[in-house]
Every structure is written in structure tokens, then in C-alpha cells.
VOMIVO-654699 format. One record per atom (N, C-alpha, C): y, x, z. Coordinates in steps of 0.2 Angstrom, whole numbers, padded with zeros to 4 digits, always signed. Atoms other than C-alpha are relative to their C-alpha. Layout:
YXZ
...
! end
This chain:
-0006+0004+0000
+0000+0000+0000
+0006+0004+0000
-0006-0004+0000
+0012+0014+0004
+0001+0003-0007
-0001-0003+0007
+0009+0022-0013
+0004-0005-0005
-0003+0005+0004
+0015+0006-0021
+0007+0000+0001
-0007+0000-0002
+0031+0006-0011
+0004+0006-0002
-0003-0006+0002
+0034+0024-0015
+0002+0000-0007
-0001+0001+0008
+0032+0020-0034
+0006-0004-0001
-0006+0004+0001
+0044+0006-0032
+0007+0003+0001
-0006-0003-0002
+0057+0016-0024
+0002+0006-0005
-0001-0005+0006
+0055+0030-0037
+0003-0003-0006
-0002+0003+0006
+0057+0018-0051
+0007-0003+0001
-0007+0003-0001
+0073+0010-0043
+0004+0006+0000
-0004-0006+0000
+0080+0028-0041
+0001+0002-0007
-0001-0002+0007
+0077+0032-0059
+0004-0005-0004
-0004+0005+0003
+0084+0016-0065
+0008+0001+0002
-0007-0001-0003
+0100+0018-0054
+0003+0007-0003
-0003-0006+0002
+0102+0036-0060
+0001+0000-0008
-0001+0001+0008
+0100+0031-0079
+0006-0004-0001
-0006+0005+0000
+0113+0017-0076
+0006+0004+0001
-0006-0003-0002
+0125+0028-0067
+0002+0005-0006
-0001-0005+0006
+0123+0042-0081
+0004-0004-0006
-0003+0003+0005
+0127+0029-0094
+0007-0003+0001
-0007+0002-0002
+0142+0022-0085
+0005+0005+0000
-0004-0006+0000
+0149+0039-0082
+0002+0002-0007
-0002-0002+0007
+0148+0043-0101
+0005-0006-0003
-0005+0005+0003
+0156+0026-0105
+0007+0000+0002
-0007-0001-0003
+0170+0029-0093
+0004+0007-0002
-0003-0006+0002
+0173+0046-0101
+0000+0005+0005
+0000-0005-0006
+0169+0056-0085
-0005+0005-0002
+0004-0006+0003
+0155+0066-0094
+0000-0001-0007
+0000+0000+0007
+0153+0071-0112
-0007-0002-0002
+0007+0002+0002
+0138+0067-0123
-0005+0005+0001
+0005-0006-0001
+0130+0084-0121
-0002-0001+0007
+0002+0001-0007
+0130+0081-0102
-0004-0006+0001
+0004+0006-0001
+0124+0064-0103
-0007+0001-0003
+0007-0002+0002
+0109+0070-0114
-0004+0004+0004
+0004-0005-0004
+0105+0084-0103
-0002-0004+0007
+0002+0004-0006
+0104+0072-0088
-0006-0005-0002
+0006+0004+0002
+0093+0060-0098
-0006+0004+0000
+0006-0004+0001
+0081+0074-0102
-0003+0002+0007
+0002-0001-0007
+0081+0079-0083
-0003-0005+0003
+0003+0005-0003
+0077+0062-0078
-0007-0002-0003
+0007+0002+0004
+0062+0060-0091
-0005+0006+0002
+0004-0006-0001
+0055+0078-0088
-0005-0001+0006
+0005+0001-0005
+0048+0075-0071
-0006-0005-0001
+0005+0006+0001
+0039+0059-0076
-0005+0003-0005
+0004-0002+0005
+0032+0068-0091
-0005+0005+0003
+0004-0005-0003
+0025+0082-0080
-0006-0004+0004
+0005+0004-0004
+0016+0069-0069
-0005-0003-0004
+0005+0003+0005
+0008+0061-0084
-0004+0005-0004
+0003-0005+0003
+0002+0078-0090
+0002+0001-0007
-0002-0001+0007
+0012+0079-0106
+0003+0007-0001
! end
């Protein structure tokens, strides 16, 4: 049961960080290069867990 809760928490964090990243880009706080670098950083740990 605790594993499911941890997975939910992880998913919520990833969604929030992705949303925040997009909003920062839309507001002009970060440039496209930075936005893309953050996207990759958010996806990379997930790919490692899945053995990619």
C-alpha cells in the first residue's frame, strides 16, 4: 500500500514540475533552451527506472 502512495506522490511532483516549467517559459522567465533542458531532466530519471 505504501508503494502506491509513494508512486502517487512521485507522479504529482512530476506533473507539478512540468506545469511549473511550462508556466515559467510562457511568462518569459526562462528561455526555450532552459525549458527543454528541464524537460529532459524530468524524463531522464523515469527512463532509468524503466531500463531504457
